[in-house]
Structures are given as structure tokens and as C-alpha cells.
C-alpha positions as CSV (number, residue, x, y, z in Angstrom):
1,M,-20.6,-39.8,46.8
2,L,-20.5,-37.6,49.9
3,S,-20.0,-40.4,52.5
4,G,-16.7,-39.8,54.2
5,K,-16.0,-36.6,52.3
6,R,-14.5,-33.5,54.0
7,I,-16.4,-30.3,53.0
8,I,-15.8,-26.7,53.9
9,L,-19.0,-24.6,53.9
10,G,-18.5,-20.9,53.5
11,V,-21.4,-18.7,54.2
12,T,-21.5,-15.0,53.2
13,G,-23.7,-12.1,54.1
14,G,-26.8,-12.4,52.1
15,I,-30.4,-13.0,53.2
16,A,-30.1,-16.6,52.0
17,A,-27.6,-17.4,54.7
18,Y,-30.3,-18.9,56.8
19,K,-30.7,-21.6,54.1
20,S,-27.2,-22.7,54.7
21,V,-28.1,-24.2,57.9
22,Y,-30.4,-26.6,56.1
23,L,-27.5,-27.2,53.5
24,L,-25.2,-28.1,56.4
25,R,-27.7,-30.7,57.8
26,A,-28.1,-32.2,54.4
27,L,-24.4,-32.5,53.8
28,Q,-24.1,-34.3,57.2
29,K,-27.0,-36.5,56.6
30,A,-25.3,-37.5,53.3
31,G,-22.3,-38.7,55.3
32,A,-19.9,-35.7,54.8
33,E,-17.8,-34.2,57.5
34,V,-18.4,-30.4,57.4
35,R,-16.6,-27.4,58.7
36,V,-18.0,-23.9,58.4
37,T,-16.5,-20.5,58.0
38,L,-18.5,-17.3,57.9
39,S,-17.8,-13.9,56.4
40,P,-18.2,-11.1,59.0
41,S,-21.4,-9.8,57.4
42,A,-22.9,-13.3,57.5
43,T,-23.0,-13.2,61.3
44,R,-25.6,-10.4,60.9
45,F,-28.0,-13.0,59.4
46,V,-27.2,-16.3,61.2
47,G,-25.4,-16.7,64.5
48,I,-22.0,-18.4,64.7
49,D,-23.3,-20.6,67.6
50,T,-25.9,-22.2,65.3
51,F,-23.3,-23.4,62.8
52,S,-20.9,-24.4,65.6
53,A,-23.5,-26.4,67.4
54,I,-24.6,-28.3,64.2
55,S,-21.1,-28.8,62.7
56,R,-19.5,-29.6,66.1
57,H,-16.6,-27.5,65.2
58,E,-15.5,-23.8,65.9
59,V,-16.6,-21.5,63.2
60,P,-13.8,-19.1,62.3
61,V,-14.7,-15.6,60.9
62,E,-11.7,-13.2,61.3
63,I,-8.0,-14.1,60.6
64,F,-7.2,-12.0,63.6
65,P,-10.0,-12.6,66.2
66,D,-10.6,-10.1,69.1
67,D,-9.6,-12.8,71.5
68,S,-5.9,-12.6,71.3
69,T,-5.5,-16.1,73.0
70,K,-7.1,-17.6,69.8
71,A,-4.9,-15.8,67.4
72,S,-2.2,-18.4,67.2
73,D,-4.8,-21.1,66.4
74,N,-6.3,-19.0,63.7
75,W,-3.2,-18.0,62.1
76,V,-2.6,-21.2,60.2
77,R,-6.1,-22.6,60.2
78,H,-6.7,-21.6,56.5
79,V,-3.7,-23.8,55.6
80,E,-4.7,-26.7,57.7
81,W,-8.3,-26.5,56.3
82,G,-7.0,-26.1,52.7
83,E,-5.2,-29.3,52.9
84,W,-7.9,-31.1,54.8
85,A,-10.9,-30.5,52.4
86,D,-12.1,-32.5,49.5
87,L,-14.5,-29.6,48.5
88,F,-15.2,-26.1,49.4
89,I,-18.8,-24.8,48.9
90,I,-19.7,-21.1,49.2
91,A,-23.4,-20.8,49.5
92,P,-24.7,-18.1,49.3
93,C,-21.9,-16.2,47.7
94,T,-22.5,-12.5,47.5
95,A,-21.3,-10.2,44.7
96,N,-18.7,-8.8,47.2
97,T,-17.2,-12.2,48.0
98,L,-17.3,-13.2,44.4
99,A,-15.2,-10.3,43.4
100,K,-12.7,-11.0,46.2
101,L,-12.4,-14.7,45.1
102,V,-11.6,-13.9,41.5
103,H,-9.0,-11.1,42.4
104,G,-7.3,-13.1,45.2
105,I,-8.3,-10.8,48.1
106,S,-7.8,-12.5,51.4
107,D,-9.1,-10.3,54.1
108,T,-11.3,-12.8,56.1
109,M,-11.0,-16.4,57.2
110,L,-13.3,-17.5,54.4
111,T,-11.4,-15.7,51.5
112,T,-8.0,-16.7,52.9
113,T,-9.1,-20.4,53.1
114,A,-10.3,-20.2,49.5
115,L,-6.8,-19.1,48.4
116,S,-5.2,-22.1,50.4
117,I,-7.4,-25.1,49.2
118,R,-6.1,-27.9,47.1
119,C,-9.6,-29.0,46.2
120,P,-12.5,-28.0,44.0
121,L,-14.4,-24.7,44.8
122,L,-18.2,-24.7,44.2
123,I,-19.7,-21.1,44.2
124,C,-23.4,-20.3,44.5
125,P,-23.8,-16.6,43.5
126,T,-26.8,-15.1,45.2
127,M,-27.8,-11.5,45.1
128,D,-30.7,-9.1,44.8
129,G,-32.0,-6.2,42.6
130,G,-30.3,-6.8,39.3
131,M,-26.9,-7.3,40.8
132,Y,-26.3,-10.6,39.1
133,Q,-26.8,-9.1,35.7
134,A,-24.5,-6.1,36.4
135,G,-21.5,-5.8,34.0
136,S,-19.0,-6.1,36.8
137,T,-20.7,-9.2,38.2
138,Q,-20.8,-10.9,34.8
139,Q,-17.1,-10.2,34.3
140,N,-16.3,-11.7,37.7
141,L,-18.4,-14.7,36.8
142,K,-16.5,-15.2,33.6
143,K,-13.2,-14.9,35.5
144,A,-14.4,-17.5,38.0
145,H,-15.0,-19.9,35.1
146,E,-11.5,-19.1,33.6
147,L,-10.0,-19.8,37.1
148,G,-11.6,-23.2,37.2
149,F,-14.1,-22.6,39.9
150,H,-17.4,-24.4,39.6
151,L,-20.6,-22.4,39.7
152,I,-24.4,-22.9,39.9
153,D,-26.5,-20.3,38.3
154,P,-28.9,-18.7,40.8
155,G,-32.7,-19.3,40.3
156,K,-35.2,-16.7,39.3
157,G,-38.0,-15.7,41.6
158,Y,-39.3,-13.6,44.5
159,L,-36.3,-11.8,46.2
160,A,-36.0,-10.2,49.5
161,S,-36.4,-6.8,47.9
162,G,-39.8,-7.8,46.6
163,L,-38.5,-8.0,43.0
164,E,-39.0,-10.9,40.7
165,D,-35.5,-11.5,39.4
166,I,-32.4,-13.8,39.1
167,G,-30.6,-14.1,42.2
168,R,-32.2,-16.8,44.5
169,L,-30.0,-19.6,46.1
170,P,-30.5,-22.9,44.3
171,D,-32.4,-25.5,46.4
172,T,-30.4,-27.8,48.7
173,E,-31.0,-30.8,46.4
174,T,-29.4,-28.9,43.4
175,I,-26.3,-28.0,45.4
176,I,-25.8,-31.5,46.9
177,A,-26.3,-33.0,43.3
178,R,-23.6,-30.7,41.9
179,A,-21.3,-31.4,44.8
180,E,-21.5,-35.1,44.1
181,Q,-20.8,-34.6,40.5
182,I,-17.7,-32.5,41.2
183,L,-16.4,-35.0,43.6
184,K,-17.0,-37.9,41.4
185,A,-15.4,-36.2,38.4
186,S,-12.3,-35.1,40.5
187,K,-11.2,-38.7,41.2
188,D,-7.9,-39.3,39.6
189,S,-8.4,-42.6,38.0
190,N,-10.9,-44.6,36.2
191,K,-12.7,-41.7,34.6
192,P,-15.0,-43.3,31.9
193,L,-14.0,-40.9,29.1
194,S,-10.4,-40.6,29.7
195,G,-8.4,-40.7,26.4
196,K,-11.6,-40.0,24.3
197,T,-12.1,-37.1,22.0
198,V,-15.7,-35.6,22.3
199,V,-17.2,-33.0,20.0
200,V,-20.3,-31.3,21.4
201,T,-22.6,-28.8,19.4
202,A,-24.8,-26.3,21.2
203,G,-27.1,-23.4,20.8
204,P,-29.2,-22.1,17.9
205,T,-28.3,-21.4,14.2
206,R,-29.3,-18.2,12.5
207,E,-30.4,-18.3,8.8
208,F,-30.3,-14.7,7.5
209,I,-33.0,-13.3,5.3
210,D,-31.2,-10.0,4.9
211,P,-28.4,-8.2,7.2
212,V,-30.9,-7.5,9.9
213,R,-33.4,-10.4,9.9
214,F,-33.0,-14.1,10.3
215,L,-34.8,-17.4,11.1
216,S,-33.7,-19.0,14.3
217,N,-35.1,-20.5,17.6
218,P,-35.0,-19.9,21.4
219,S,-32.2,-22.4,22.2
220,S,-30.0,-21.1,25.0
221,G,-27.2,-23.7,24.6
222,K,-27.5,-24.7,28.2
223,M,-28.0,-28.4,27.5
224,G,-25.0,-28.6,25.1
225,F,-22.8,-26.7,27.5
226,A,-23.8,-29.1,30.2
227,M,-22.9,-32.0,28.0
228,A,-19.5,-30.5,27.3
229,Q,-18.9,-29.9,30.9
230,A,-19.9,-33.3,32.0
231,A,-17.7,-34.9,29.2
232,H,-14.7,-32.8,30.3
233,D,-15.2,-33.7,34.0
234,L,-15.5,-37.4,33.0
235,G,-11.9,-37.2,31.5
236,A,-12.6,-36.4,27.7
237,D,-10.7,-34.1,25.5
238,V,-13.7,-31.9,24.5
239,T,-14.2,-29.5,21.7
240,L,-17.4,-27.4,22.0
241,L,-19.0,-25.8,18.9
242,H,-21.7,-23.3,19.7
243,G,-23.9,-20.8,18.0
244,P,-25.0,-17.4,19.3
245,V,-25.4,-17.8,23.1
246,S,-25.1,-15.8,26.3
247,L,-23.1,-18.3,28.3
248,P,-19.5,-18.0,29.6
249,E,-16.8,-20.2,28.0
250,I,-15.9,-23.3,29.9
251,P,-12.3,-23.5,31.2
252,G,-10.2,-26.4,29.7
253,I,-12.5,-26.9,26.7
254,K,-11.6,-25.8,23.2
255,T,-14.4,-23.7,21.7
256,E,-15.3,-22.6,18.2
257,T,-18.4,-20.7,17.2
258,F,-20.8,-20.7,14.3
259,I,-23.7,-18.7,13.1
260,S,-25.6,-20.6,10.3
261,T,-26.2,-24.2,9.6
262,D,-23.7,-24.1,6.8
263,D,-21.1,-22.7,9.2
264,L,-21.7,-25.5,11.7
265,F,-21.4,-28.0,8.9
266,Q,-18.0,-26.8,7.9
267,L,-16.9,-27.1,11.4
268,V,-18.3,-30.6,11.9
269,K,-16.6,-31.9,8.8
270,R,-13.3,-30.9,10.5
271,Y,-14.2,-32.9,13.6
272,K,-16.0,-35.8,12.1
273,D,-13.4,-38.4,13.3
274,A,-13.9,-37.7,17.0
275,D,-14.6,-40.7,19.2
276,I,-17.9,-39.3,20.5
277,I,-20.1,-36.6,18.7
278,I,-23.0,-35.1,20.7
279,M,-25.3,-33.0,18.3
280,A,-27.2,-30.9,21.0
281,A,-27.4,-27.8,18.8
282,A,-30.8,-26.7,17.7
283,V,-30.1,-26.6,14.0
284,S,-32.6,-25.0,11.6
285,D,-34.3,-27.4,9.1
286,F,-34.9,-24.6,6.5
287,K,-33.3,-21.3,5.4
288,P,-34.4,-18.6,3.1
289,A,-34.1,-19.6,-0.6
290,E,-32.4,-16.2,-1.2
291,E,-30.4,-14.1,1.3
292,H,-30.6,-10.4,0.4
293,K,-27.5,-8.4,0.6
294,Q,-29.3,-5.2,1.6
295,K,-32.0,-4.7,4.1
296,V,-35.4,-5.4,2.5
297,K,-37.7,-2.4,3.0
298,K,-41.2,-3.1,4.3
299,D,-43.0,-1.5,1.3
300,Q,-40.9,-3.7,-1.1
301,A,-41.1,-7.0,0.8
302,S,-43.2,-9.9,-0.2
303,T,-45.6,-11.3,2.4
304,S,-44.3,-14.9,1.5
305,L,-40.8,-16.2,2.2
306,P,-39.5,-19.1,0.0
307,L,-37.5,-21.5,1.9
308,Q,-35.1,-24.4,1.1
309,P,-33.8,-27.3,3.3
310,T,-30.5,-26.8,5.2
311,Q,-27.9,-29.6,5.2
312,D,-28.9,-32.5,7.4
313,I,-25.7,-32.6,9.5
314,L,-26.8,-35.5,11.7
315,H,-27.8,-37.6,8.8
316,W,-24.4,-36.9,7.0
317,L,-22.6,-37.9,10.1
318,G,-24.7,-41.1,10.4
319,E,-23.8,-42.1,6.8
320,R,-20.1,-41.7,7.5
321,K,-19.9,-43.0,11.0
322,A,-16.6,-44.9,11.7
323,G,-16.4,-48.2,13.5
324,G,-16.3,-47.7,17.3
325,Q,-17.5,-44.1,17.0
326,V,-20.5,-43.1,19.1
327,L,-23.0,-40.7,17.5
328,I,-25.6,-39.0,19.9
329,G,-28.5,-36.8,18.7
330,F,-31.2,-34.8,20.3
331,A,-35.0,-34.9,19.4
332,M,-37.0,-31.9,20.4
333,E,-40.6,-32.7,19.9
334,T,-44.1,-31.4,20.7
335,E,-46.0,-34.7,20.2
336,N,-45.4,-38.4,19.9
337,I,-42.1,-37.8,21.5
338,R,-40.8,-41.3,22.0
339,G,-42.1,-42.5,18.6
340,N,-40.5,-39.7,16.7
341,A,-37.3,-40.0,18.6
342,K,-37.0,-43.8,17.8
343,G,-37.7,-43.0,14.2
344,K,-34.8,-40.5,14.1
345,L,-32.5,-43.0,15.8
346,T,-33.0,-45.4,13.0
347,K,-33.2,-43.0,10.0
348,K,-30.0,-41.2,11.0
349,N,-27.9,-44.2,12.1
350,L,-27.5,-42.9,15.7
351,D,-26.3,-44.9,18.7
352,Y,-28.5,-42.9,21.1
353,V,-31.0,-40.2,20.8
354,I,-32.1,-37.9,23.7
355,A,-35.8,-37.1,23.4
356,N,-37.5,-34.2,25.1
357,S,-40.5,-31.9,24.8
358,V,-40.2,-28.3,23.9
359,T,-43.3,-27.5,25.8
360,G,-43.7,-26.9,29.6
361,S,-42.3,-24.3,31.9
362,D,-39.5,-26.5,33.4
363,S,-38.0,-28.2,30.3
364,A,-36.3,-27.7,27.0
365,F,-35.6,-24.2,25.7
366,M,-34.2,-21.5,28.0
367,S,-34.8,-23.5,31.2
368,D,-32.2,-24.7,33.7
369,S,-34.0,-28.0,34.1
370,N,-35.3,-30.6,31.8
371,S,-36.9,-34.0,31.6
372,V,-35.6,-36.3,29.0
373,T,-35.6,-39.9,27.7
374,L,-32.3,-41.6,26.6
375,I,-33.1,-44.0,23.8
376,G,-30.6,-46.5,22.5
377,K,-31.0,-49.5,20.1
378,T,-31.8,-51.9,23.0
379,N,-32.4,-49.8,26.1
380,E,-34.1,-46.6,27.5
381,A,-33.7,-44.5,30.5
382,R,-35.5,-41.4,31.8
383,F,-33.9,-38.5,33.8
384,S,-35.2,-35.3,35.3
385,G,-33.6,-32.5,37.1
386,T,-31.0,-29.7,36.2
387,K,-29.5,-29.9,32.8
388,M,-26.1,-30.3,34.4
389,S,-27.2,-33.3,36.4
390,I,-28.9,-34.8,33.4
391,A,-25.7,-34.5,31.3
392,F,-23.8,-36.5,33.9
393,H,-26.5,-39.1,34.0
394,I,-26.7,-39.6,30.2
395,L,-22.9,-40.0,29.9
396,E,-22.7,-42.3,32.9
397,A,-25.6,-44.4,31.4
398,I,-23.9,-44.8,28.1
399,F,-20.4,-45.1,29.0
């Protein structure tokens, strides 16, 4: 996907700037032509000459360079590059540059070029010391999504400060994979899901015992959100139904929320005629037999909790599946993963089921990565990687 593509690589002033040298080489090895622009503070971490030598292009930093003989060349460079590029990647992107991007501040060649581009923008936020979770940063990330920018969440691990926290630059392979997905999805024609309506469910349900206690699960909604994003990028008209999650809304996608399984069931009934339904939500199988209207006091509570089954929404959809409709379910298992998933495929009249384990540090609940098996009536395929890359692979394999 990157062969022959024209990419601008923006590098800002974080300690991870040195990793952008490796990203530049990886993009070139994949066949892309790359031009680089640095923020002024990035030059404190990696030299301009390094990027210039590897990219074989001049690396602009300031709009008005100290050398007045180059001023005329730089004055319109952001416009020229903006028309030239197929993709603009900013990696790493500091909190400062993120704030400038979402508010249209153009005080360097990097931020000015970002305003001029006619191509997708991929941002890799990278920062230290809790800065990523700061309220202002989270607002800026939400705004970036609303503006249609593409983002890759930073990784968690050992940071320059010595803290273990969220803020690490994703590895080069992850950035390359996301770049390929964006470029593939941005093609104007032959998108496999063009004209299709897709409904995706995501996140957990909550079944309340009383106003302050409920039964639920650790689902983050990341896999369902990734499926919605991928379907949207592949041309579909997407509606996302999600439970209580801490994820920003996806630009261009209609969104409705639910709390309980009953809430989700009411929503699903409204969208039951969609061309494609992807049930990625982690729906509770049971709910309390009685929901107390007031908080149950500890000294008055029973040590047993009577339960009753919730509505089996996936089975309900399978019984009413229209001709030509594609129904996709998820099977989260702890044992006999493939066998249990195939049983679910048949019992609930699914077209495909995506089987994965809820055990392991790099899969299923809360994780950004996963390892799944796509099972159809006559075929199977296995995918590993980030949940976003898996979502694209699943939809491409099916459609």
C-alpha cells in the first residue's frame, strides 16, 4: 500500500523523536517517498542533517528561516507540500503540537503544513508524566477526532521520566500498518462496503442490583469501536451502539448509547434490518431477578443473589435474519475456544463468529491488541495485532 505514496513525516520535540529516524527508513523501505519537517524543539533531540541525509530532501523547520536567501523558497512550501502529499504522519506528536493542530495555530512549518494538506492526517500522541490523561489533552484528542484526524493511542510502559505510564510512541510496525489502512480506505472508488448499512455494538452492559451496584464485565469497547471505524473507512454507513466506555466518539459515525441488555435490545430492534450487524458488545447473560429501587444496606442484604437470564439478542437476530443480511458475532472464551465458537455459529444462525480468549496480557478485555480466529460456515482465518488492524483484516476477509 505504501509503494509510490508520498508521505510527509512531522517530528515534534519529544524524547521519542529519535525513533522517527527508524520510521522514516521503514516508510522508505516500504516504497514511499518521504519528506520531513521538524518542529523547532525537535531539533534539540535529533539533528536536521540526519533527516535530510536519509530523506534526501531539505528539512524545513521555521516559516521564516534565519537565512533570508531561503525565505522565498519557504514561503509557499507548506502549500506545495500540502498538495503533494498522500498522507501526513506526525510521530511523535507532543501535547503542545496537538493543541496547536486542533486550534489551527500555524507558527512553524510543521503546523502550517498541517493546515494546508488535502490528505489524511495521522497523529501519534506521545508524552510523559500523566500528560496524556490531563483534562486539556483529552479535550484536544476529542477535538482531533471530531476534525477527522486519525490517531494511534500511545502505549503504556517505561517513560523517560522513569514513570510507568501511558505515553510511549507506538512501534514502527503499528504506525506503518495504520498508515496502510488509512491510505487504502481513502481510495475514492471500489470501497467494499460502499452503499451498505452497518450496525456495530460495543462495550459492556450493566445489570443493576440497586442504584449503586451492578453486574458487568471489563470490556473497554475497543474492538467494537475498531470494527465501526474500519467499516466506516471501507465505505459503509455505520451506526455504533455502545455501553459505558471511556472512548471518544468517532467522526462521521452515528452513535447511540445503552446501559443494560434490555436497553441494547430496544436499540437493536430499531436497527435489525441493517445490511450487516456486528455484535461486538460484551452482553451480560444474567441479571438480578430483582432490582431494588433503594440502596440495599449491608446489614439487610442477603449473601445470595438470585439471577435470571437476559434477552439473548444474538439468537433473536439469528432467528429473524433477512435474506442477504450478514450477521457477525463474537465468542469470548476461556477454554475450547474454537469448538465453543463453532457451536455458537450454528446455534445462533450466524454467518461469521470471531473467537478469542479472554485470558492473556495481550488479548481481549482492555488491551489494544488481540489474537482472534474468524470462523465462517466454510472457512477460517486467524489474525493477530492491534485491534484496529484486526478489524480491517476481518472485514476485508469477509467482504
